[in-house]
N, C-alpha and C positions, 0 to 999 in steps of 0.2 A: 406624587410618588416619592418615597424616601430614597436618598442616595445610597448606592451600594457602598458598604463600609469595608475597607481593606486594611489589614494589619501587615506591615512589612518589617521583618526582623533581619538585620544584617549588621555585622560589626563595622562595615564601611558604608553605613547608611548615608553619610554626608556626600559621598561620591555619586550617590544615586539621585541627587536632587533633581536633575533634568527629567528623569523618569517619573518622579513623583509629581512635578509640575505638569508634565504631559498628561498624566492620569487625571489630575484635578481639573485640567482644561476640558477633559472628556466627560466631566461630571461625576467622577468618583470621589469619595471621602477617604483620604489616606492617613492612617496613624503609623508612627514608626517606633522601632526599638532597636538598640544596638547590641542586645544580647538576649539569650533565651529566657533568663529569669524575668527581665522586664516585660518581655512579650507575654509570658504567662500571667504576670500581674495585670496587664492591660486586658487580657481575655477574661479575667475574673471580675473586672470592673464594668465592662461594657460589651455589648454584642458586636460580633463581626460576621461578615458574609463569607470572607475568604482570607487565608493567610499565605503570604509569600515568605519563605523561610530559607535563610542561608544555611547550607550544610556545615560549613567550616567556621564556627564561631568559638572564641575563647570561653572558658567556663563550661556552661551547659551546651553540649554540641547540638547541631541541627537534628540529628537522629534522636538524641535524648529528649530534646524539646518537642519533637514530633510525637514521641511516645506519650509525653505528659499531656499534650493537646488532645490526642485521641482518647486518653483516659477521661478527660474533662468533657469533651464534646466530640463523640465518635463520628458524627456526620458532618462536621465542619470541613470544607475542602481546604487542603493544604498543598501548596505548590512548592516543591523542593528546588532550590537554586544552588548550583555547585560549580566549582572550577574543575572538579575531578570527573573523569569518565571511567573510573574504576568500576568493574562489574559488581564487586561485593557491595559497594556503597549504593549502587542502583538497586540491587536486590533487597538490601535492608530497607530502603525507602519504599520500594514497591510493596514489600511484605507488610509494611506499616500502613498500607492503603492510602498512598498519596494520590492527589487528584491529577498531578502533572509533574514533569521533571524537566528543568531547563538548565542548559550549560552556559556558564559565564564566558564572555561578556554577553549579557542579554540586551536585546534591542527593544525599544518601546513597543513596537508592533507585535513582538513575541508575547510581551506581557498582556497586551490588549487581546490577542488571539486566545491566550490561556483564560482570561476573564470571560470572554464570550463563550468559550467551549464549556466552562464549568458553571457559569451563572446564567447565561442567556441562551444556552444551547437548546433547552426545551422549547423556549419561545420561538427561536429562529427555525428550528426543525419543524415545529408545529405549523408555522406560517408557510414554510416551503412545501410541506405535505398538502396543506389546504390548497395552495396555488397549483401544485402539480395535479391534484385530483380535478380541480376546476377546469384545467386544460384538457384532461382526458374525459371529463363528463360528457362533452359533446360527441366525442368519438364513440364512446360506449353507447350513448343514446342512438347514434346512427346505426351502429352494429345491431342493436336490439330490434330496430325497426326493419332490418333487412330480412330476407327469407333464408335464415340460417340453417345449416345442416347440423347433424348431431355433434360433429367435431368442433364446429364453430361455437355451439352452445357451451361446450366444455371450456373453451378458451374464454368466453364471456364470464362464465361463472368463476373461473380462476382469478380473473381480473377483479371482479367484484369482491371476492373473498380477500384478495391482497389488499384492496383499499379499505375494506372493513377492518382488517387487523391493523393497518397503518393508522387510520383515522381514529381508531379506538384509543390511541395514545394521546390524542388531542383533547383539549378542554373545550374546543369550539363546537358547541351543540348544533349550531346552524349548519355547518358543513356535514355533520353526521346525519342531520335530518334530510339533507339533500340526497345523501347516499342511500338512506333508508327508502326514500321515495323512488329513487332510480332502481333499487333492488326489487321493490314491489312491482314496478312497471315491467322489469325483466321477467319476473315470475308470471305475470299475466300473459306475456308473449310466449314464455316457455310452456305454460299450460296449454295454450292454443296449438303449439308445435307438437306436444305429446298427443293431444286429442286428434290431430290431423294424421299422425304417423304411426301411433302405437299399434293399432290393429294390423297394419301391413307388416310391421316388424315381427310381431308375434307369429304371424301366419307365413312368414318367409316370402312375402310378396315384394320386398324391397331389397335391392342389391346394396343400397347404401344404408346399412343398419349398424348400430353399435353393439359391442359386447354387452350382454345382459346377464341377469342372475343365473339363468339356466345354461348359458354358454361360456361363462367366464372361466370355469375350471378346465373345460375341454380346450378352450382357446389359449389360455394364459398360464395354466399350471401344468397340466399333463405332458405337453410337449417337452418340457425341460426335465422331467423325472426319468431317472435311469436306475439300474440296479446299484450304481455307485453313489446315488444321491443321498444327502442327509439334509433335507430341507424342513423348514417349519412354516406352516400356514397359521398365522395368528389372526383370528377374526374377533375384533372388538365390537360387540353388538351395538348397533344404533350410533355409530361414530360418524359425525358429519365431516366434510372436507375441512372446514375451518378448525375443528377440533384436532384433526391430524396436523394441520399447519402449526398450531401452538405446541404440539408435542414434538414436532420435528427437531427443533434445536436441542432438545434433551436427548433424543435418539441418535442424533448426529455425533454425539460424544463417543458412541460405540460403533456406529454403522455409517457407511457411505450410502447415499441415496442413488441406487442404480437406475430407477425410473419412478416417476411420479405421475401415475395415470388415473383416469376416472372411467368407471363403467356405469351402465344404467341399471338401476333396480327395476324389477318387474312390479306390476300393480297386483294387489295392494302392497304398499311399501311397509309390510309388517314382517315380523319374524316367522310367523306361520307359513306365509307364502314365499317370501323372498329367500329366506335361508334354506327352507326345504328344497326350493328350486336350485339354489346354488350347490348344495351337497348332492342332490339327486341328479343334476344335469338334465332335468326335465321340468316342464311346466306343471302347475298344480294338478290340473285335471288328468294329465298324463300319468303323474305319480299315483293318483287315486285309482286310475284304471289298471295300470301295470303292477303296482305294489299296494293293493288295498290294505294289506296288513300294516303298512307304514304310514298311512294317511289318517289323520283324525280331523273330522269336519268341524265347522263352527259350532253346530248344535250338539256335538257329542262331548261326553265327559272325557277328561284326561288331558295331559300336556300335549300341546300341538307340535312339539319339536323333539319328541323322545326317540326318534329313529334316524337321526342325522348320520350316525356312524354306519348304520346298515344301508342307508341310501347312498352314501359315498362308496361303500364297498361294491354295491351293484353298478355304480357308474364306472368304477375301475374295471370291473368284469366286462362291461359292455365295450370298453375301449381296449380290451386285451392287455391290461396292465397288471402284471403279477408283482406287486410291490409289498414291502413290509411297512405297515402304517400303524399309527396310534392315534387315539382320539380322546381328548380331555375337555370337559365342560366345567368352567370355573364359575360357581355361583356365589361364593363367599370367600372371606379372607383365609379361613382355615384350609379350604380346598386349594387356594393359590399357594399357600405355604407348603402343603404336602407335595404339590407339583414341583416346586423348587428342589425339594429333597430327592425327587425321582429323576431329575433331568439327566444325570449320567447314564441311566438305563435307556434313555431315548435316543442317544447318539448313534445307536446301531441301526435305527429305522431309516427307511428311504424318505418317508414323509410323516411328520408329526403335526396333527391338527389340534390347535388350542382355541377354544371358544371362550372368550372372556366377557362376562355379562355386566360389568359395572356401569357403563354409560347408559344402558337401557334402564337399569335400576335407578340411576340418578334421575333420568327423565320422568319415570313414574313417581319416584319419591318427591320430586319437585311439585308434582300435581297434588299429591296426597298429604304432604307434611309441611306445616306452616314454616318451620325453621329452615327447611331446604328452599322453600319459596323465597325467603328473605336472603339466603346466601347466594342464590342464583336468580336474582331479580330480573336480569336482562341478559342479552347475548354475551357481552364481555365477562360478566360474572359467571355465566354458565361455562364458558371456556376456562376461566380461572379455576373453577372447582374441578374441572377435568384435569388440569395440570397438577393441582394439589393431590388429587387421588393418585395419579400416575407416579408422581415422585415418591409416594409413600406406600406403594402397592407391591405385592410380590412380582407383578409383571415387569417392573424395571429390573428386579434381580434376575428374572428369566432372561431379559434382553442382554444384561451384562454378561451372563454366563454363555449365552449363545455367541456373543461377540468374541469372547475369549477362546471359544472352541472353533471359531471360524465358520460357523453355520450360516447358510443362506436363509433369509427370512422374507416371507411375503406378509405384509400387514394390510388388512382390508376390513370390510364390514359387510352387512347385509342390506342396510337401508339407513337413512338419516332421520332427522326430525325437524319440524318447523315450529317456530313460536307463533301460536295462533292468536288472532285478533278479532276477526269478524264472524259473528254467528250467522249461520244459514239454517232456516227452519226446515225440519223434516218430520213427517209423521210415519210411524211404522207399527206393525203389530208386535205382540209379546215375543215373537221369535226373532225379531230384528237384532242384529249384533250390536254390541255396546261401543265399538270403536268410534272416535269422534271425527275421523278423517275419511272413512268410507262406511257405507251401509250396504247390506245385502238382505233381501227378503222378497216376499211375493206381493206385498201391498204397500209399497213405499209411495208417499205423497210428497212432492217437492217441486220447486221451480226449475224447469229444465235449463234455463239460462244461467243458473248459478252453479251447475255441477258438470262433471264429465260423466255422461250416462252411457252404460253398456246394458242394453235391454236383454241381449242374449249372452250369458256368461261364456258359452262355448266359443264365441268370437275371439275371446282373449284367453282361452284355455283355463277357465276357472270353474271349480265345481259348483253344481246347483244343489241347494238344500231341497228344492222341489221344482216341479216343471215350469212354474211361472216366476222363478227367482230372477232378479236383476241386480246389478251393482251400480252404485253411484259413488263418485269420488269428489272430495273437496279439492279446490285448487287454491293456489297462492297461499294466503295465511287465514283461510276460512276454517270454520269448524261447525259440525252439525249440532243443533240444539232442538230439543222438543218444545212445542208450544206450551205444554203444561209445566208450571213452575219455571218458566222461561228465564226470568230475571236472576233467580238464584243460580240456575245452571250456567248462564252466561258469565256472571261475576266470578263463579268458582273456577271456570275453565279458561277464561280469557288470560292471555300471557303465559300459558303453560306450553310445554314442548310436546307435540303430538306427532304421530306418524301414521301412515296408511294411505295418504292422498298423493296429490301431484304438486310438487314444488321442486325447485333446484336442490334445496337442502335435503329433501327426502330421496330424490331419484338419482342424483349425481354422486357416485360412490367412490371414495379413494381406494386405489389399488396400488400399493407401494412395494417395490422390490428393494431389499436392503442387503448390502454386502458388508461383512464384518471388516473392521479396520485392522 
């Protein structure tokens, strides 16, 4: 491995000989200059990894030399060294994007620390991260194998997401593979947990049950609404918890995180079922029975979520809430821009609901468009695309405005999605639905050991297309594939992001309270 090359420019460079010998003994290659012009000439002649630059030199000053260096090599780390602690000099240096700022007299260990921070930081941090995860790997493994309750599963999932985001910064594929395997194992156990408890939760037979799609508004939103409220409920369709966590640092520029919670989506984890349940405050078959005019079944024509505003109004009425509300569904860029323009008019409402559809569209586009497949080839890239969208979308303008006006915001979603890997064979008739993570129909043929099977839809309050309909759900990172044209189907859909089934990524939903700074 080549030595790290240091350029040190100081008009008293001879007095720094002990420091230079110290660095050379540590294995660094040090070149020196006693003025800014000579330093710039050396930079033109040979490559350096870092520059130590005296701020107070005759001729070309340190700040002027720094400006020239940044014009030549914008990404070269420069450490400014000065006798002065004047604030103006510090601000000039920081404004010119220095890597570090040291006050004379500097000690050899200060220089060494600065080098490690700027040049070896990534390697050191990466090694520390890997070591820390290896230490926690056993603890998480023991937790997963225990008989966890719904709160403990939330804690496990948050830990796994934290490590996923931390280790994504590492180049160590080995440790990332270990994490992926642990997450798969966790998803298998989580699927068994859902299979064991879901029917009891839905039927109210368990006192220890989580907030779910059909109860989250009643439990977490309505109690805080009054005639004086001016709240915003922003639902980003199909947003996973890890996507929320990468958006969090951007949002924290404008809001404080009042609470970072997770609730459980109902099954199927799709917009038609989970989001209608959320806005209606009822389970799907209850909506179909009580408000047939607002429910569109799988086999019927028309948009499956066209009555969310009406369902929410009915939920308010049932709970005796007489509030002024607005509802906006954003399906494209122009609709988002129009909403930004109308924001001042919304500040007089008690609750404003904004449904933002980008992440769901990204998920579907990634399946259908080759260029999006390449841009979001894996989980980190999928998260990165989410950040890029958010930073350039009208939604960030909306968030800025709401922060300025002191509005309270709830940020949530209806379900998540999972990157599918393993095909599971299923046979159905022509009326079987097309979703890759769940199937419903009257003549489904499948291996019972590979799915979460619900023979009677009324057991989990789902509508029946006919009297003998049943539902089956994929678990972990499986997806349904038909035996005819099997290989094409599998190759096309493997590694795409799908929803409708049972996994931590689909079921465990972010519910975030934000308070304006």
